[in-house]
N, C-alpha and C positions, 0 to 999 in steps of 0.2 A: 602813342597817339593812334596807331592803327586799331588797337583794341577799343579805345574810347569811341572812335568813329564807327567801328563795327557794332559795338554795343548800342549806340544811339540809333543806328540804322535798324538793328534788330528790334528795338523797342518800338520804333515807328511802324515798321511793317507788321509786327505782331499785334499791336493794338488797333491796327486798321480794320481788323475783323469785328471789332466791338459794335459799330453801328449796325452791321448786317445781323449779327447775333441778336442784338436788342430788338430789331425789327421783327425777326423771325420769332423770337420769344413772345413778343407782344401780340403779334397777329396769329401766331401758331402755324404759319405757312411760309413757303419760299417759292411760290408759284412764279414770281417774276424774275427769278434768278436762273441763269443758264447752268443746267446740269453738266453739260460738256465742258464749260469753262471751269467749273469747280472740280470736276474730275481731273482735268489736265493740270490745274493748279495743285491739287493734292499730289499727283504724280511728281510734279516739279519740286514741291516742298519735301517729299519723301526722299528724292534724290539729293536735295541739299543736306538732309540729315546724314545720309550715307557719306556724302562728300565731307561733312564735318568730322565724322568718325575717321575717315581715311586721313584727314589732315590733323586730327587730334585737336580740333578747335572747339572748345566748349561753348563759345558764343554762338557759333553756327548750329551746333547740336541742340542746345537748350532752346534757342529762339525758334528754330524750325520745328522742334518737337512740340512746343507750345502751340505754334501755328497749326500743326496737324491736328491737335486736340480741338482747337477752335473751328477748324474746317470740318471736323467730324460732327460738331454740333449743327453747323449750317447744313451739311449733307443729310443729317438725320431729318431735319425739317423738310428738306427737298424730296427725299425718297420715301418717307413714311406714308402709310396709307391714310388717306383723309377720311374722317368719319362723316357720314351723311348727316347733316343737321336735322333732317326730317325724322330720322329713326332714333334720335337721341332721347 
């Protein structure tokens, strides 16, 4: 039962990034998102991956590794240089 609950929690938290990624992809920007919050969240998720390895828990490892990849997409939109629409 613990694994089922952990898996469901992992699915919910992992797919929670989808709306932000969709918005960033659609608009091409993430100006309204807090960089500090996403950097802190990325550090926390990375620590969860380490914790998962220390515990040997594949649910924690896989879910948080996927979350790191999704966060990387959001961070890409946040920190990439914006092109000037006038010079395009």
